[in-house]
C-alpha angles and dihedrals in degrees: 000000000000120000098220124074092271097097093039088053092047090050097044091052096037088239097144122252125326114250096194144357125292110277115210117235123207115243145110129348099239097077139000119252130203138178114237118198117197140163087268101051144282124312140186107233114194120196107207124230092211129185113229095229128100096241091062094055092043088056092045093055092044089053089050093053091051090050090049094050091045089056092048090049091054105261108150110243139139114285111256120220127222138276098057094230134356130204118223122185108246095186090254096061134299122318121199125228139189128195134212135172114269117251124202117216147079139276116249110263096189143006121291135176093236093050090047093052090046092050094051097045091044094052091048086052092051095044092062088082111082116223101211092110094059126086115259120253116260115261115261114262120253122245089258090065092054089053088052094050091049093048110121096012111111100169126127090253091054090049091052091052093051087053087057097052094096085062088051088053094046092051090048091051092044097051090047091063113103117258140173124296114288131211119232114222138165106237151144096271098195108064101159136129094271089060097045122081120196105217132179089265098044139282120331122200112226137185109043097174093106093050113131145103112353139157112244093222096054094045096050094049093045092048095044089054094045096043091044091050087235092299116143099220095055094039090057090043093054092050089048091051089048091054093046092052090052102271123150125273114255121218117220090251120142087211089069087072093065089102094063097061096029089059090048091053094045089052093046089054091057094044092050090056092049091047092052091053100253093130098048093247118166120251096266092049092048089051094051090046088053092053092045092047091055092045089054093050095047089045090054092051090051094046093053088059091048101047097087089058093045091050086055090055087057090066086064093060 
């Protein structure tokens, strides 16, 4: 029997016997991903970086329910294995794991008509589930909170964040502007090339850990831009596919793009906390969080400048 968690995971998920150790897989910073090979196949094993607070587990279980409902509705995603999560003793306390079937493929590296059509149709399918039964997202924090978080931190990273605080203020002012009515849904919330795998049988939507309450209009615009690599033709094609599949009509209103910069700022908040050491991350994870936080803030500044142009693209849909 292997000495690393491979056999324990295989046993816990009734996935046969491990045939080798866990192999780390490069990916995001939220959780650690490994490939598990067993006598019954290949699996993606995710070790959760959980927060020991009730709200985190409530959101985790809500995301899992959305994933299960999406699979039942016909959204293509890797099969998830029961139980939902297992706890293994790491020597320093329990660590929690989840398991999915392994999917071979590659992430999109550029826009394409087939990917645009799939994105629009998949989002229309996801947006059939209303989000009224989910807890609302917490409000964004004011600029004063950012100053408080950074107080006492005199690193180069902290100074770079301070230089981006005008962007934080601009995003907060922009998302406070009134806009058209929005549709509450329960959805994936992070449809982007990093979370899509092009397989031999078509695209597959990965990484449902961020699933939760969303507005249909915000998600489809954000995803159309991300999956179309900010290219007008594929943005318009994604929106057209969304409408053909039963998605909602989108008025050419710049306020509909609130969700793009709001999501970037919300993620930047979380990454800042991790980079400053408030979630007990190790040094490499804190460094990656710092890089990602600054990328979100700079991206928000760029997107604020581009939103008038994108609103013009909507007129073509």
